[in-house]
N, C-alpha and C positions, 0 to 999 in steps of 0.2 A: 223222866216224865214218861209216863203210859200212855200219853193221848196225843197225835198230831193233827189237829185241825188245818182246814186251807180249803179253798174255793179254785177250781185249775181255772185257767182261761177259756172262755166259750161259755162259762155257766151264767145264770141270771145272775147281773151286777147289782151291787148295792145292798145284796139281801141281807134283813137280820139274823142271819145264820150261816155259817161254813158248809158247805156242801157235801165234803168227806171229812171222816173221821177216820184216821188209823190208830189203831191199838198196839203196843206190844208187853200187855202185862199178860198174867194170868188167871186173876181172881177177877169174877165178871160179879158185878152187883147189877140185879134188878128189881126196880122198885116199882111196886103196885101204882095205880092210877090216886094221885093225889087230889082231892079236891081242897075248898076254902073251910075246910072245919079250924074251930078256933081252939088254941089248947086251953084256952080258960072257959069254957064252955059258952060263950057269947054267943048269939046269931052271926052268921056267915054275913059276910055284904051281899047286898043287895044288885049291886049292879057289875056288869062284866072286870072291870079295870080293878075293883077290890077283892074281887074274886082270883083274878090271876094273880095279882100279887101275892096274896096268901096261900094259893094254892103253890107257887112257885116256893115261897119261905118252908111248907111244908116239905117241899122237894128236897130243900136244904135242908132240914131237920133229919130226913130218911138217909139222906148221903152223909151225913155225919156219924149217923149211928152205923155206918156200916165203915166210916174209917176214911170217906170220899169225899169230894168238894165237886162244883161245877169242871174244876179242869180235868176232871176227872171222866167226866161225862162223855160217852161217844154217838148219846142219840136222845132225844127228848120229842115225843109224841103230845100234842094237845088235841083233846076233844073239846069243842063248843057246841053248846044247843043253839039250835036255830041259827047259824050261824047266815051274814050274807057281808060279802067282801067292805059294805058301809061299816062295820063293827071293828075292824082292822084297827083304826084310831082308838079305840078304848082299849082294845086289846094290847095295843102295844104301850099304851099309858101305864096300863097294869105292868107290865115287864120294865118298863124303863121305873115308875115307881121305887124297886126294890132290885134293880139290879147293883147298885153297890154297895146296897146293905146286905146281899147276900154273895157276892165277888160270882157274880155272871158275866162269862166272858161278852166280849162284845167285838164282832158278832158272834152270836151263840152256836153252840154246838149243832151239827146236825139234827134238823128239825122238821116234822110236821104237823100242820093244825087241819084237822079232819071235822068238818062239819055233821052233828049229829043228830037226830030228831029229840031225844031226850036221855036225860042219864039219871040214875038211880031216884032220885029225890027232885020234882019240879022245881026247886029251889036251887040247885044245881047246875050253875051253868058253865063251869070248866073243869077238867079233868086234866091230869097230867101225870104222864108214863115218864120214866127215864132209867137210861143203861150205860151203867159207867165201868170203867176196866183198872185195876189196879193190880200192881207189881205184886209178884210172890201173895 
């Protein structure tokens, strides 16, 4: 395995992500920000949980296209519009809704959640970037 995830003693306990990823592979995968685009062209979900779930599905699809999975991911970055700490329940509900379906590790790889004023369209509430490392 090219990625080892861990959280050293003294880091924030019970976080839904690991604090450190160490990779030994040689191929890097940088996934552009994924949103809740629906592959069949149907409208994107209107609530945060639904958008987080679908955006994570789209991240999984992008990783798969590169021959990677979430076990190869060393970094996730979540951009959420109009962020307030009270939204964490909705956010985590979206993560939990698809975690098993997409084999998202628990805890997740190192992750950042960044609040932004807006994304490229008013209906888009979340965008997710991923970086993975693969052997050879």
